[in-house]
N, C-alpha and C positions, 0 to 999 in steps of 0.2 A: 364203287365201295364207299360206304358211309365212313367217314374218318370222325374222330371226336377229340377233345381236348387231352384224353390221356395217351392217345397216339402221338401227339404233338409234344408232350413231355417225356415221352418215353427214351427218346434218344439224346444223349449228352450233348451232341452238336445243335440240336434244335433248342434244348435249354440254354445253351449258350449264346444263340441266336435271340431268343426271347430276351436273355437279360441285356444283351446289347441294345435291342430295340426298346427296352424300357426306358433306358437313358435317353435315347433321341432317336427321330427318324433318320434313316440311311438308305442310300441308294443300294441297289443290289451290288454294284461294284465295291462299294464300301465295305459291306457285309462280307464279301468274299476275300477282301484284302485282310480281314482279321483272321483267317483261318489258313491252315497249311494243308488244305485238301482242294482238290480241282473245283473249278467254277461251276462245271455240270454238277457235281456232288451237291455244292451249296444252292443251286438252282433247284435241285430235286427237294432238299430241306425245305427250302422257302415255298415250293408248292405245296408240300404235306402241311406246313404252318397255314397257308391260305386255304386249303381245302377243310382244315380243322377250324377255320373261322378265328384263328389266333392272330393273324396279320392281314393288312390290306394292302395291295401292291398298286399303285397309282403311277400313271405315266405323266411325266412333265418335261416336255420337249423330247429329247432322245434318252433320257434317264428314266429308270424306273425305281420309285421309292417304296421302301417298306415301313409301315406303320403299325405298331402293336394296337390290338383291340384288348386291353387288359380285363374288360369286364367278362370276357369270355373265358378267362381263366378261373373264374369263381367256382365253378363246379369242381375243378381239381382241388382249390384251396378248402373248401368246405369238406371233401372226402379227406384230405391229409389232415385237417385239423381235428377231425375226430380221434385220431390216434394220437394226438399231442398230449391229451390228459393221461392216456393210458401209459406213455412212455415217461411223462412227468412223475407219475406215480411210482413207476418201476426205479427210476433214477433217485427218487427221494428214498425209497426202500433200501437201495443199494448203500447210498450215503450212510443212512441209519445204521446198516449193518457194519460198514467200516468205521463208523465212530464207536460203536460197540466193542469191536475188535482192538481199536486203538486204545479205549479205556481200560480193557482187560491186560493189554499189554503193559501199560503204565502202572497198573497196581500189582503187577507181578515183580 
């Protein structure tokens, strides 16, 4: 099965793992300690992130360390960013509408 960045970010646990690893490289055990789910479940999430090429897992002695590959998140960022302007415009329009209502109420 071919995986992509969108599968990586589809799950909230994987998004949390990405956020953790964006701050620092961590061992698999250190990642697992941050969550209230089983170690095998974390291992499965890490495997998916590795298959999506979002993280790299390297062995140092007995430990395996996870390191983020941030450039591989760019396709998701670009896709999401195209909707940013749409939402900004909608929020601006809503804010203008609320201001108009407020003005009407203050004049009555």
